[in-house]
PAGUBA-825046 format. One record per residue (C-alpha): residue in three letters; x, y, z. Coordinates in steps of 0.1 Angstrom, whole numbers, plus 5000, padded with zeros to 4 digits. Layout:
BEGIN
alaXYZ
...
***
This chain:
BEGIN
met513846844692
ser513046984658
glu511247314653
ser507947154642
lys507846934673
thr508547234694
leu505647424680
phe503447114684
val504247084721
glu504047454729
val500847534710
leu497447394717
pro495847204688
his492547394688
arg492847774693
pro489447944688
ala489648314682
pro488248534709
tyr484948714704
pro484849094704
gly484349194741
glu484848844755
cys486248814790
leu489448624799
ser487948364822
gly485148284797
tyr487748244769
leu489948014789
val486947794798
arg485947784761
leu489547704752
ala489647404776
glu486447264762
ala487747304726
asn490847104735
gly488946824752
phe490046894788
thr487646714811
ala488746944841
phe489447304836
trp492147274864
asp494447074840
leu494547364815
ala494647644841
arg497747524859
asp499547474826
leu498647824813
ser499747994845
pro502647824862
his502048044893
ile498847864901
his500047604925
asn496847474941
val493147474936
gly492647774958
his494747994934
leu492247904906
ala489748154919
leu492148434912
leu491248404875
arg487748544882
trp489248894886
glu489948904848
tyr493449014854
pro496648824843
leu498548644870
asp501948674851
asp503248854820
trp501048644796
glu504048454784
arg502648094787
ile499148194775
arg500648364744
arg502648054735
arg499747814739
thr497148024721
gln499348214696
leu497248534705
ser498948874705
leu499449074736
ala496849324724
gln494249054720
leu494848914755
arg494749254771
ala491449334754
met489949044773
ser491049164807
val490549474829
ala494249554828
pro493549864806
trp491149994832
leu493349934862
glu496450084845
lys494650414839
phe494850474877
arg498050304887
ala501250154873
pro500949814857
val501049524882
ile502749194875
leu501548924899
thr504148664903
arg503048544938
pro499248474936
gly499248334971
asn500248674986
ser499248924958
asn495548894951
pro494149114922
gly491049164944
arg493149414965
trp492749664936
leu489649534918
his487349474948
gly484049644941
gly485049684904
val484949324891
his482149084901
pro483548774919
asp480648574906
leu479048544871
ala476148754857
val474848684822
cys472148784798
pro470448464785
arg469248634752
cys472848754744
leu474148404750
gln471548264726
ile472748494699
glu476548464705
pro477748194730
tyr480348374750
val480648574783
arg481048944778
leu483749134797
leu481349414805
trp479149174824
arg482049094847
leu482149454861
met480349514893
pro478549834883
val476949664853
arg473549524863
val471449514832
cys471749434795
leu471049744775
thr470549544742
his467549354755
gly466549574784
cys466649304810
trp468449224843
leu471649024843
gln471048684859
glu473348594888
gln471548284903
cys470647944889
pro466847874892
gln467347504891
cys469747454921
gly469547794937
his473247854938
val475048164926
leu476548134892
arg480348084897
ala482848244874
met485547994880
ser485947644894
thr488047334889
thr485447174866
gln484047504852
pro481747414822
his481147654792
leu477847834795
ser476547594822
cys475947614859
ala479047474877
asp476847304903
cys473947144884
gly474947184847
met471847394837
asp472347564803
leu472747944810
arg470948024778
his467747894793
leu467748134823
pro464648344828
val464548694812
val463448964837
pro462749324822
ala464549604839
pro462849944848
glu463350234824
asp465050474849
leu467650204857
leu468350144820
leu468950524815
ser471350544844
gln473150224833
ala473550344797
arg475750634809
arg477650424833
gln478350144808
ala479450394783
asp482050524808
leu483150174815
gln483650094778
tyr485750414776
leu487950304805
leu488449954790
lys489950104758
pro493750044760
glu494650344739
val492850594762
ser494750794788
leu493251014815
val496451224817
gly497351404785
val500851434770
thr500851814774
glu500051774811
ala502851524814
glu505351764798
asp504252044821
ala504651854853
pro507851664862
his506151444886
ser503151364864
leu504351004860
asp502750944894
leu499450864878
pro497250824908
lys498251164922
ala497751324888
ile494151204886
gly493551294922
arg494651654914
lys492051664887
phe489351544911
arg490451804937
phe490352074910
leu486751984901
arg485751994937
gln487452334943
gln485852474911
glu482352384925
gly483252524959
leu482552204977
ala484252065008
gln485351705012
val482551645037
glu479851745012
ile481351524985
gly481451235009
glu477751285018
arg476751284981
met478850974974
gly477750795006
thr481250775020
thr483350955046
lys485651255044
pro488851055050
met487950825020
val487451134998
gly490851255009
leu492450925000
leu490650934966
glu492051274959
arg495551134967
gly495050844943
val494850554968
ala491150464969
pro489350164953
leu488450184917
val484650184923
leu484950514942
tyr486350694912
leu483150624893
ser480950764922
tyr483151074925
leu482751164889
glu478951104890
val478651384916
phe479751634889
ser477751474861
leu480951444840
ser482051154818
trp485551004818
ser486251154784
asp485451494798
leu487951434826
ala490551324802
asp490151644782
leu490251864813
pro493452084812
val494552094848
pro498052194858
leu499551914879
gln501852124901
ser501352084938
lys500052364958
pro502852584972
arg503352535009
lys501452795029
glu503653015050
pro502953005087
thr501053295101
tyr503153595112
phe506253415100
ala508153745096
leu507653825133
arg508953485145
val512353605157
cys513453525192
pro514653845211
asn517153635231
ser520553715216
lys521953385228
cys519253175211
pro519853025177
asn516453155166
his517553515171
ser519453535138
gly516353485116
thr512753365114
ser512153015125
glu509252775129
arg510552685163
val508953005174
thr505252945177
val502253165181
val500753155216
lys497853405211
asp496853655185
leu495553985199
pro493954175170
ala492354435193
ser495854545205
gln497454475171
met499954235188
val500953865188
arg502353665216
phe505053405208
arg507053135225
cys510453015214
ser510552635219
thr514352635218
cys515152865248
gly511652885263
arg511353265260
his507953425259
phe507653755241
thr505153985223
arg505454185191
thr503254425173
tyr502054365138
glu504754595126
gly507454385143
gln508354595173
leu509154405205
val506754495233
thr508154485268
lys506254485301
arg505054815314
his507254935343
asp506555205368
pro508755515364
pro511755535387
ala510855685421
arg511756055423
his511856035461
ile513255775484
asp510555545497
ser509955585534
arg510155205538
val513555205521
ala514955515539
thr515155325572
gln517455065558
ser521255085562
pro523455105531
asp524854765538
glu521354615537
leu520554785504
met523754655489
arg522954315502
val519554325485
leu521054455453
glu523754185453
leu521253905459
gly519154045430
arg522054045407
gln522553675414
gly519153615399
leu517153535430
thr513453625431
ser512053885454
arg510253615473
gln513453415479
ile515353735491
ala512453835513
thr512453495530
trp516253515534
leu516153865550
gly512853835568
trp511354115546
ser508254125525
ala508554075487
thr507054415481
arg509754585502
val512454405482
cys510954535449
his510754885463
cys514454865471
trp515354775435
arg513055035421
thr514555305444
leu518155205434
gly517155205397
ala518254845392
glu514954685383
glu515854615346
glu519254485357
ile517654245382
arg515054125356
gln517854035331
ala519753855359
lys516653645367
phe516353555331
glu519953445328
arg519753245360
arg516653055347
leu518452985315
arg521452845334
glu519252635355
arg517552495325
gln520752415308
glu522052235339
arg518852035340
asp519151945304
ala522751845309
val521751615337
val518951455316
ser521351425287
ala523951245308
arg521351015324
val519950925289
lys523350855274
gln524250635304
gly520950455301
leu521450405263
gln524750225270
ser522949975292
met520249925266
val522849865239
asp524149565259
gln520649405257
asp519349215227
thr516249425223
glu515449715199
ile515750075212
thr512950325206
leu512250675219
ala509150535238
arg511350275255
val513950535265
arg511250755280
arg509650465298
glu512750315313
leu514550645322
gln511250815333
cys511851115310
ser508951325297
pro508851395259
lys509351765267
ser512551705286
leu514051515257
arg513051775231
asn514452055252
cys517951905251
pro519552015218
gly520651715197
leu519551455223
val516751305202
glu519051285172
his521751115193
ile519150855205
arg518050785170
gly521550745158
val522450495185
ala519150315180
gln519650295142
val522950115145
his521949895175
asn518549795160
ala520249705127
leu522549465146
val519649325166
arg517549265134
gln520549105117
arg521048855146
arg517248775147
glu517248725109
glu520248485111
ala518548285140
leu515348275120
ala517148165089
glu518747875108
gln515247765121
leu513747785086
met516647575072
gln516147315099
ala512347315093
phe513047275055
ala515446985062
asp512746805084
leu510046855058
lys512346755029
gln512546395044
arg508946335033
ser509946354996
asn506846554987
ala506546884969
leu506847174994
ser505647534996
val507147835013
arg504047845035
glu504647505049
val508247585058
thr507347925074
glu504447795094
arg506647525108
val508547795128
gly505348005136
trp505648265107
leu503248355080
ala504748365045
ser503448715039
ser504848835072
leu508248685065
phe508248855030
ser507449205045
val509849175075
tyr512748975061
pro512548975023
lys516048835019
thr515348535041
tyr512048485023
ala513948484990
met516348225004
val513547995015
arg511748034982
gln514947944963
val515647624983
val511947514981
gly512047584943
glu515247374939
his513747094960
asn510547094939
ala512547104907
ala514546804918
leu511246614925
gln509946714891
val513046564875
ile512546244895
arg508846234886
arg509646294849
gln512246014849
lys509645774865
glu507045874839
leu509445824810
ala510245474824
leu506545394827
ile506045504791
asn508845274779
glu507444984799
ala503945044787
ala504945074750
ala507144764754
arg504044574767
leu501844694738
val504144604710
pro504044224715
gln500244244718
gly499944394684
ile498144704696
arg498645014676
leu500845264694
thr499245604698
gln499745874724
val496445784740
ser497045404741
ile500545444756
leu499445704782
asn496445484792
glu498645184795
ala501145384817
lys498145534836
leu499245884830
ser497146194823
pro497146344787
ser497946684802
arg501446554810
met502146544773
val501346914770
ser503247024801
glu506346794796
pro508046824762
ala510246524771
ile507246294774
his505846424741
glu509146364724
leu509346004738
leu505845934727
asp506546054692
his509745834692
trp507745524701
ile505045594676
gly507545674648
asp509945374654
pro508745124680
ile511144844670
ser514245044679
arg513045094714
arg512344724721
***
């Protein structure tokens, strides 16, 4: 095909220039009318190949491109800057990275633009009488009045009572999509003065945000912060800085905005809807230009050191937390009156107390008896040695008293008299530590044995499942050093194999479903194939992206093959139609041949081969007979 024919096929014959401030959806409707399309749907599916059905057409009402503009740029010969000026992409990209929507069925622009762009149409009749085009500013949800004429924007047709639709399959230019009433004849209702004053400031802010050259994070700030490329977090830090400068809490900001504290927290982290950004800044009576000029360092706050961190050293010499401070040592109770803090080591379970100066505080003990207690003097040396030996084994005074038939107090007096009370206390501690280690070893062995049986099953392993099936408390698992990490390591390998087997089985089911649907010789969609096996396409994409890509590829290849067959049939119909018209003496034109072949004129635009064949017949019909 020659270069001139290529341009004729790729470029629409009538390409009106966009008005200043015109919206994308309004321009596309005007473009369809200028090129004689009876249904807007015919032009829309050609300009955006990702629009596969009528339901996707409503996505154009969000004034955001559904692809990278490639097809629209070729058809209209408009520059990228001109197309971006008709969309809200400059506004959205000031708060997050640019979004390219290549799957309109699963990625709806309304996820980010909800509350920012009006899903329906609102117009000023007087502005339409002066210049007949839909303004981009009218498409924004916060805009409610026309400042030029001081009137409300009209959103409802008085003739049929329906809401004015921004996009439909037969969307007319400047007319109601339901009854055809001219929008320039809508009633004009004056707006109150106070509303006009508040709207003047809000619309000025929106005009500022729609400028592509404006950035809310300056170059100097980006140089100072290595992570400033994370645009939402950078703007969130500016908001948090404003709130902290005013000394306001998130709850107070939420009350003034009419929202909740968690939503304010999300906004300051840069993950809130666009409309909330406008409300947040209005609390401080600042414009967006003021926010852009605000020099705020973007470094994150340094992590706050835990309280009494320097005192968190376990006194147990056998504990790993004894060598230095550790967050595994937690504060149990602060005693400011005594200038002391009580701690607990979660590794070895030791409870201890330190003064604010760091000195270890031990329990107060009675001084050693200067005289032999009368209750002890009556005991034989063998009995005293027996009590001492049992105490050195780590038994408690109550256990020894039960063993010997004494009282617990009498056993303690024996230890105190013999001066072995501290030795006995240390023995008790060591025995408790050994018992705990033995219990942990039993739990660890039981868990590892249970893990082996779980690995033999075709189900995923989680900590919750291990605790439930082995009847282990979360505390018992945490107390065993390295046990949780061992469970996670085994679960990671096993779960990967389980998911792989499940994905392979699901892939076989999907291929079988595709083979069954393929017999109908109709165009297919990924949704039809996935629903055949009980899956949503969006769920398959999020859980098994590789399988989703495989299904999408085979469906695309099948539809491409059907397109080739359809193109060949249409080319054959054109040849037959032209051959019938030549003997009749009818002049061969594109319209006459397409009407005879009963084909839509839009096929000439979307299929270069059809246009080339038509030109061939029109230029030299005798050679084709």
